[in-house]
C-alpha angles and dihedrals in degrees: 000000000000116000118254123247119252127207136182112243104162136037130192128177134175110184145140088277090065141273102280117092099216107020096044110019105032100032089043090055094046092050092048094241116169119225092194117116143141116300117245101169089097140355108289097176092111095049127092087222120048104172141068147143094291124169099230127209093012115177109181091192089069087069108022134039112270092236091058098042090065089060096051130077115227091260092054090047090056091048094051093047092050092047092052090048091051092048092051091048091052094061092233109145117245127171137185113271094220095215130116092272113075115239148081141259134210101236097190095048133077101241090211089064096051119078142181126220115175128174130205131170097213111359124205100007096152091054091049092052094045094051094042088055091051089049092055096042103037108014135250095298091068096058111117118252086226093060100101096037088051101044101041116109093233093054095097095050091045096046093049091053092048093046092050098035091237114163101178125100110329118188139159122209125202114184099135112244091357094056102106093038088056089045092054092044093052091046087052090054092048093054091045089054093048097248092125138005100211128024131181103218135173139080149268138205138181108175100139091117131121091263095042095050093039093049094053091044089053089050088054089232099126134083112246098204095134090155092064113017094173088058095047100089104066111154117201092002116131093237098051112135106180143317129291116240112235143169137217146094141257124192130178133196108230116194140180104261102232094052091047090052094047092054093047095245122178102249116205099184143325125255107232108162144021129186127183127180143153129236092210086199118097136353094235109010124073120237104276093232093047088237097150093045091049092050091051092053092047090050092052090049093049092045090053092041089231125143117232093243091059091067117096104177142032123194095208128216081231102164099172094245117136095234101034098055093046092050093048090051090052091050092051090052091049092054101037103031112191090353087069088079091056095052122101106226127184140170120225087194090070086077105024102034120224114318091184111207091015096052098087092055095045092047095047087054089055089048092051091050090051090056093045096048104028097238133104124210121237134252100239127207089036098143109136120042118231116218088220091054105049104149130105106279096173091247118220100322131073116245128216109220138138111260114198098162128017139173129214115204126206124177126176145191108277092048094277115159128186130173128182124195119206130190135196109265111248101175 
């Protein structure tokens, strides 16, 4: 049985650039606007790093019923908001259920044929920290009964399905910074195989907490440019000194192509290929030759039956770490050969920071928008070329160009690699 075609019909983001997909996220990326700023979620005076890609002035009750917000960790709140935005963008009808439990249903859809696959690297870290503090200060009897349901990594996927009454496949993925890319790739496979017709797929993360920030500082993974936070994330630049911790969510509506076409859906792009590999090398460092990353890109190309020289654009993992960016560049050269120098490559993280398990979803949304609108966003803060990173990173200014095929790269701690290949939808 031939596999079914899968298209993207809805996009939803919630990031440091703002809640609106086009006005805040897309226009912000195209204009090169940085979402990096000083953290005010907690006192950072004792930390070596005091900035990040924080979503400021966040009021969950502006988006979700107050009764429900108290039962969701910040990361699950972001995920639900992005999922609802993506669903609205898709044009799929959803209405309030009107019963005692807050939520919606999709009256024209078979709920058994609609699924949810959401990735996260860490899950409810803020809830864990808050309840651990209560344990130490007040004892075990004062721990909230919502602790486990809020902190678990599958909470976002579960809560989205409950809120929307979706009874199809429901899965959570945790592969560090590759989590939401893997989530989308596995959702793609399920629709191809006929296990679902529509899936909300993506990821969410909210790790700007004392432990999250402190842990990454201790790992010496973060930039320490406290004097200029907006300049701190500088992928592929010679003077990069680490990534910028960020939070947010990105969710896409994936849909079987023929049903999307029948209902007249707005189709952003078509999913054509998915590659997933492991470095099997080191828990935090990439393979020095980029072997796992290169294999994942090759698998995505083979899956899509696309030649390397047909690709115009790569949305890079591009974290702004000295080793990671050089290794990714090496992997791209290994896969694309001389064509690597003709690729446009950019890093969304230069403006948003690193949203960890949410990054693959957010960056695939940027990739789909590039295909739809024929423009790629820049890599900002690219000021001093690095001899080890000598490709075209679309420095500092957006570029209008037709994008027929594009790859989005995601690589995570643990040696997890995921690459997704998108193509312009041709009917």
